[in-house]
C-alpha positions as CSV (number, residue, x, y, z in Angstrom):
1,M,-14.5,-74.9,-7.4
2,K,-11.7,-72.4,-8.1
3,S,-14.0,-70.4,-10.4
4,K,-16.7,-70.2,-7.7
5,I,-14.1,-68.9,-5.2
6,L,-12.7,-66.3,-7.7
7,V,-16.3,-65.2,-8.6
8,G,-17.1,-65.0,-4.9
9,L,-14.0,-62.9,-4.1
10,F,-14.7,-60.7,-7.2
11,I,-18.3,-60.0,-6.0
12,A,-17.0,-59.3,-2.4
13,A,-14.4,-56.9,-3.8
14,A,-16.9,-55.2,-6.0
15,I,-19.3,-54.8,-3.1
16,L,-16.5,-53.5,-0.8
17,F,-15.4,-50.9,-3.4
18,S,-18.8,-49.8,-4.5
19,T,-20.0,-49.0,-0.9
20,G,-17.4,-46.4,-0.4
21,L,-16.0,-47.9,2.8
22,T,-13.1,-45.9,3.9
23,Y,-10.6,-46.5,6.8
24,S,-8.4,-43.6,7.7
25,I,-6.2,-42.7,10.5
26,F,-5.4,-39.1,11.2
27,T,-2.6,-38.3,13.5
28,S,-0.7,-35.2,14.4
29,S,2.1,-34.6,16.8
30,A,3.3,-31.3,17.9
31,T,5.4,-30.5,21.0
32,M,5.8,-27.1,22.6
33,S,9.5,-26.7,22.9
34,T,9.6,-23.1,24.1
35,N,7.6,-21.0,26.5
36,N,6.6,-18.4,23.9
37,Q,4.7,-20.7,21.6
38,K,1.0,-19.9,21.9
39,I,-2.2,-19.6,20.0
40,A,-2.8,-16.1,18.6
41,K,-5.8,-14.2,19.9
42,F,-8.1,-12.5,17.4
43,I,-9.8,-9.7,19.2
44,F,-12.1,-7.3,17.2
45,N,-14.5,-4.9,18.9
46,A,-17.0,-2.9,17.0
47,E,-18.9,-1.6,20.1
48,Q,-19.8,-5.1,21.1
49,T,-21.6,-5.8,17.9
50,D,-20.6,-6.2,14.2
51,E,-24.0,-5.3,12.7
52,F,-26.7,-2.7,13.5
53,L,-29.7,-1.1,11.8
54,V,-29.6,2.6,11.5
55,P,-33.0,4.2,12.6
56,I,-34.1,6.5,9.9
57,N,-37.9,6.4,10.4
58,D,-38.1,10.1,11.7
59,L,-36.0,11.7,8.9
60,V,-37.9,14.3,7.0
61,P,-36.7,16.5,4.1
62,N,-34.0,19.1,5.1
63,T,-32.8,17.0,8.1
64,F,-29.9,14.8,8.9
65,K,-28.7,12.3,11.5
66,E,-25.3,11.3,12.6
67,F,-24.4,8.0,14.1
68,E,-21.0,7.5,15.8
69,F,-19.3,4.1,16.3
70,Q,-15.8,2.7,17.0
71,V,-13.8,-0.1,15.7
72,S,-11.0,-1.5,17.9
73,N,-8.5,-4.3,18.0
74,N,-8.7,-4.8,21.8
75,S,-11.0,-5.8,24.5
76,N,-10.6,-5.4,28.2
77,G,-7.1,-4.3,27.9
78,Q,-5.9,-7.2,25.6
79,N,-4.8,-6.5,22.1
80,T,-5.2,-9.0,19.2
81,N,-2.0,-11.0,18.4
82,V,-2.5,-10.8,14.6
83,N,-2.7,-8.1,12.0
84,L,-6.2,-7.7,10.8
85,N,-8.2,-6.0,8.0
86,Y,-11.8,-5.0,8.3
87,Q,-14.4,-3.7,5.8
88,I,-17.6,-1.7,6.6
89,T,-20.6,-2.5,4.4
90,I,-23.8,-0.6,4.1
91,K,-26.9,-2.2,2.7
92,T,-30.1,-0.3,1.8
93,F,-32.9,-0.5,-0.8
94,H,-32.2,3.3,-1.4
95,F,-35.9,3.9,-2.1
96,M,-35.7,7.1,-0.1
97,P,-33.4,9.7,-1.8
98,L,-31.0,9.7,1.2
99,V,-27.4,10.8,1.0
100,I,-25.4,8.3,3.1
101,E,-21.8,9.2,3.9
102,L,-19.2,7.5,6.0
103,Y,-16.5,9.5,7.6
104,K,-13.4,8.4,9.5
105,V,-13.0,10.8,12.4
106,G,-9.9,13.0,11.7
107,V,-10.3,12.6,7.8
108,E,-12.0,15.6,6.3
109,D,-13.6,13.9,3.3
110,A,-16.0,11.1,3.4
111,I,-14.3,7.7,2.9
112,M,-17.4,6.4,1.3
113,V,-20.6,7.8,-0.2
114,C,-23.3,5.0,-0.6
115,D,-25.1,5.8,-3.8
116,E,-26.3,4.2,-7.0
117,S,-22.7,3.8,-8.3
118,Y,-22.4,0.7,-6.2
119,T,-23.9,-2.7,-7.3
120,R,-27.1,-4.4,-6.1
121,N,-27.2,-7.9,-4.8
122,T,-29.7,-10.7,-5.7
123,D,-32.2,-9.2,-3.1
124,N,-32.0,-5.9,-4.9
125,E,-30.2,-4.3,-2.0
126,L,-27.7,-1.6,-2.8
127,V,-24.4,-2.9,-1.3
128,C,-21.7,-0.3,-0.5
129,N,-18.4,-1.5,0.7
130,S,-15.6,0.7,2.1
131,S,-12.0,0.1,1.3
132,Y,-10.2,-2.3,3.6
133,Q,-8.8,-0.8,6.8
134,E,-5.8,-2.3,8.6
135,M,-5.1,-2.7,12.3
136,R,-1.7,-3.8,13.4
137,Y,-1.4,-6.1,16.4
138,D,1.5,-4.4,18.1
139,K,-0.4,-1.4,19.4
140,E,-3.9,-0.6,20.6
141,V,-6.0,0.9,17.8
142,I,-9.4,2.6,18.0
143,D,-10.9,3.9,14.8
144,D,-13.7,6.4,15.2
145,Y,-16.4,6.6,12.6
146,K,-19.4,8.9,11.8
147,L,-22.3,7.8,9.5
148,K,-24.1,10.9,8.2
149,V,-27.5,10.4,6.6
150,T,-29.1,13.4,5.0
151,F,-32.6,13.8,3.5
152,P,-32.2,16.6,1.0
153,S,-34.7,19.5,1.1
154,E,-35.5,19.2,-2.7
155,Y,-37.3,15.9,-2.1
156,N,-40.2,17.6,-0.2
157,G,-43.0,16.3,-2.4
158,D,-46.0,14.1,-1.6
159,E,-44.5,11.2,-3.6
160,Y,-41.8,10.8,-1.0
161,A,-44.1,10.9,2.1
162,S,-44.8,7.1,2.1
163,L,-41.5,5.6,1.1
164,V,-40.0,3.1,3.5
165,D,-36.3,2.1,3.5
166,Y,-33.7,0.9,5.9
167,I,-29.9,1.2,6.4
168,D,-28.0,-1.8,7.6
169,L,-24.3,-1.3,8.6
170,S,-22.0,-4.3,9.1
171,I,-18.4,-4.8,9.7
172,A,-16.5,-7.8,8.6
173,S,-13.0,-8.5,9.9
174,F,-10.4,-11.1,9.1
175,Q,-6.7,-11.9,9.7
176,K,-4.3,-10.2,7.4
177,V,-1.8,-12.7,6.0
178,D,1.4,-10.8,4.8
179,K,3.1,-12.4,1.8
């Protein structure tokens, strides 16, 4: 009789442990002891969007287009409560022989020239990343940018007439954690 009970308990224990039944209790207690404890706001404004396609369908050799945009750490008069970094990424197939330059307004030289020196992703897109830009939380910051896309005059041959391409510009932001 004892052996039947032990075998039954062993089988019940094996079933219980093999089914993955878990019982957990998660608790947390935090009390606000001062008035200045609050959740930090993360505000990042890239002209109300963080990604846009750059229209290049009417570019012909010996022409260029400029696209201006802003990146800011505030919205409706409220600044972010954390330091943040952001990075501008340009993706293109680069089938058209375009010169793609990113300028920060006030800086004479381009901060990035998207060309074949950058790597391609698994979709064969050329992915050009700018260096990280920092925005501090303690003052309002607005960074002005200009994207200049040039179709050089030396590519005026028939072989370039039917090429199709695109330029996708995106901005990724994240909280900067100082160490």
